C-alpha positions as CSV (number, residue, x, y, z in Angstrom):
1,M,-41.4,-2.6,-2.7
2,T,-41.2,0.7,-0.9
3,K,-38.2,2.9,-1.0
4,R,-37.5,2.0,2.7
5,D,-37.6,-1.7,1.8
6,S,-35.2,-1.1,-1.1
7,L,-32.8,0.8,1.2
8,L,-32.9,-2.0,3.8
9,A,-32.3,-4.6,1.1
10,R,-29.3,-2.6,-0.2
11,D,-27.9,-2.2,3.3
12,A,-28.2,-5.9,4.0
13,F,-26.5,-6.7,0.7
14,E,-23.6,-4.4,1.5
15,E,-23.2,-6.0,4.9
16,W,-23.2,-9.5,3.3
17,R,-20.6,-8.4,0.7
18,K,-18.1,-8.1,3.6
19,D,-18.3,-11.9,4.1
20,P,-15.9,-13.8,1.7
21,E,-18.0,-16.9,1.7
22,F,-21.1,-14.9,0.7
23,V,-19.0,-13.2,-2.1
24,A,-17.8,-16.5,-3.4
25,A,-21.3,-18.0,-3.4
26,Y,-22.8,-14.8,-5.0
27,D,-20.2,-14.7,-7.7
28,A,-20.8,-18.4,-8.5
29,L,-24.4,-17.5,-9.2
30,E,-23.7,-14.3,-11.2
31,E,-25.4,-15.6,-14.4
32,E,-28.6,-16.6,-12.6
33,F,-28.8,-13.2,-10.8
34,A,-28.2,-11.4,-14.1
35,L,-31.0,-13.2,-15.8
36,A,-33.4,-12.6,-12.9
37,E,-32.5,-8.9,-12.9
38,A,-33.0,-8.6,-16.6
39,L,-36.5,-10.3,-16.4
40,I,-37.6,-8.1,-13.5
41,K,-36.2,-5.0,-15.3
42,A,-38.1,-5.8,-18.5
43,R,-41.3,-6.3,-16.6
44,A,-40.9,-3.1,-14.6
45,Q,-40.1,-1.1,-17.7
46,A,-43.3,-2.5,-19.3
47,S,-45.2,-1.3,-16.1
48,M,-46.5,-4.8,-15.7
49,T,-47.1,-7.0,-12.7
50,Q,-46.2,-10.6,-12.5
51,E,-49.9,-11.4,-13.0
52,D,-50.0,-9.2,-16.1
53,V,-47.0,-11.0,-17.7
54,A,-48.5,-14.4,-16.7
55,K,-51.8,-13.6,-18.5
56,A,-49.9,-12.4,-21.6
57,M,-47.9,-15.6,-21.6
58,G,-50.8,-17.9,-20.8
59,T,-49.3,-19.1,-17.5
60,T,-49.5,-18.4,-13.8
61,Q,-48.1,-15.7,-11.6
62,A,-46.3,-18.4,-9.6
63,A,-44.5,-19.4,-12.8
64,I,-43.4,-15.8,-13.4
65,A,-42.2,-15.6,-9.8
66,R,-40.1,-18.7,-10.3
67,L,-38.6,-17.3,-13.5
68,E,-37.7,-14.0,-11.7
69,S,-36.2,-15.9,-8.7
70,G,-33.2,-16.9,-10.7
71,R,-33.2,-20.4,-9.3
72,S,-33.8,-22.0,-12.7
73,M,-32.6,-21.5,-16.2
74,P,-35.6,-21.1,-18.5
75,S,-35.5,-22.3,-22.2
76,T,-35.0,-19.8,-24.9
77,R,-38.6,-20.4,-26.0
78,T,-39.8,-19.3,-22.5
79,L,-37.5,-16.2,-22.6
80,Q,-38.9,-15.3,-26.0
81,R,-42.4,-15.6,-24.7
82,F,-41.5,-13.4,-21.8
83,A,-40.0,-10.8,-24.2
84,D,-43.1,-10.9,-26.3
85,A,-45.3,-10.4,-23.3
86,T,-43.3,-7.4,-22.0
87,G,-42.8,-5.8,-25.5
88,T,-39.1,-6.3,-25.4
89,K,-36.6,-8.0,-27.7
90,L,-34.6,-11.0,-26.6
91,R,-30.9,-10.8,-27.2
92,I,-28.4,-13.5,-26.2
93,R,-24.7,-12.9,-26.3
94,F,-21.5,-14.5,-25.3
95,E,-18.8,-12.7,-23.3
96,K,-15.5,-13.5,-22.0
97,P,-15.4,-14.0,-18.2
98,K,-14.2,-10.9,-16.2
99,S,-11.3,-12.9,-14.8
100,S,-10.4,-15.0,-17.8
101,A,-7.3,-17.1,-17.2
102,K,-5.3,-18.1,-20.2
103,V,-5.3,-21.7,-20.9
104,S,-2.1,-23.2,-22.3
């Protein structure tokens, strides 16, 4: 992705964030987006392509693209294999929601 593409994507995202329906849908998918972002970041920091990660994991580039799309929730085994392939450490943690409502 070029710098221009990145700027266009950011501008489009900022425009969409003005739409309450988009915000609600985006927020509902926060965990999936966070996972996708973490996978892409780990791969980028390892200076690897999707094909590189796929070879290291013994899978296909298409499988890595699906993982990074955020449309599915991979198993912890798959996440560990991704971490091993990218030279990172898998950490899973539990956090309270940002807008946690008290339950009586």
